[in-house]
N, C-alpha and C positions, 0 to 999 in steps of 0.2 A: 707424769710426775714420777721421779724416781723415789724409791722408799728410803729416803734419807732425811732426817731432821737435823739441822745444824745449830739452831737457837731456839730455845723455849723461853719466851718472854712473859714475866708476870708483872701485871699492873699493880702498883703499890700505893698506899696512901702516903707513906713517909719514906722517902728514899734512904735517908741516913739510918733510921731505924732498922729498915730491911737490910741494909748493908751490914750493920753491926750484927744482926741475927744470923745472916749467912756466912760472913767472914769470920767474926769473933766466936759465935756460938757453934755453928756446924763446921767451922774450920775449912770452908771452901776457898780455894785459891782465887785471888783477884787483884787487879791493879787499882781497885777502888772506883770511884765515880769519875767518869770521863765525859766529855761533851758539854761541859758547863757553859762554854763560850757561845753555844747555840741556843736560841730560844726553843724551848720544849726538847732540848737535845740531851739533857743530863741522864746518864744511864750507868748502870754497874753491870759488869760481865764476870761471870765465875766459870772457871774451867772445869769441865766434867770430863769423863772418860770418852774415848774415841773421837776426840775433837769437838764434842758437843759443848755448847755454852749455855749457861742459865743466865738470863738477863733480868734485871729489875729496872722498871721504868715507872715513873710516876703515872698513876692511872689517868689523871687529867691530860698528860701528855700523850699517852697512848690513845686516848679518845680524841683529842685534836688531830693527831696524825692520821688516824684511821677515818676520821670523819663521822664517827659513831657517837651517839649520846652516852655519857657516862652512866653506867648501871651499877647497881649493888653487886658486890661479889657474892657468889654462891659457892659454899664449900663442896656441894654435891654436883656441881657442873662437871668436874673432872678431878682426877687425882694424879699425882705424880708418884711413880713407883720407884722405890730404891731397893733393889734386890741386893741381898748380901750373900757371901760365900759360906758362912757358917751360922747355924742357928743362934748361937749366943751373941752374935753381932746385932741381931734385932734388938735385943734388950739393952745393949750398949749404945746403939744409935738413938733409941727412944729416950734413954736417960740423958744423953748429950742434948737431944732437942728440948727435952723438959727444962734442963738446966740453962739452955739458951733463951728460954722464954716461950717456948711452943706450948700450945694447949693439947694435952694428950686427950684425944676423943675416944680411943679405944685402946686399952692396954693390950699388949701382945698376948696372943693366945693361939692354940692349935687351929688350924684351918680345915675345912672340909675336904681339901685335895692332898692333905698330908704334910702341909707346910707349917709355918709359924709366922704370924704377922701382927702388926699393930698400926695405928693411925695417929698422926698428930696434924695440927694446923699451925701455919706460921703466923706472925703477928697480923697478917692481912686476911686470915681465914683460908689460905690456900692449902688444900688437903694433900698431905704426903702419906704414902703407905710404906712402911718398912717391912720387907718380906724375905723370908728364907723359904724358897720353893725348890725342893730337891730336883724337880723336873725342869727348872729354868734357872740354873746357877750362872752368875756373872763370870766373865773370865778372870783368872787370877792376875793380880798386878805384877 
């Protein structure tokens, strides 16, 4: 396997609600929901950096497609990291997420490694970390 991830898919309870959260609240670019003409096919894609896509797909449809039983989501199963270039951006993104309807689960604070980070969950409980890490800065746009 090559060390490359092209799509990160989140199973969501309500596709329209999640579309509004990510598109309208977090301002991620998207063409909206596509694939409605297919049974279990409606999905939303958001363009991230480096060609990576964030997808939202109804959890029922993801369970159907994978053949796995639907299970309750766990906010501590994994987190999605959003590294920012400047420390102040952590607070800006956290406020944007709060305004979009996110639950702030840990306000931004200094980290043990010399960074600054906070956590929020989206409407389905997916955990996001917003972090400024001076040793792991993202590329400038």
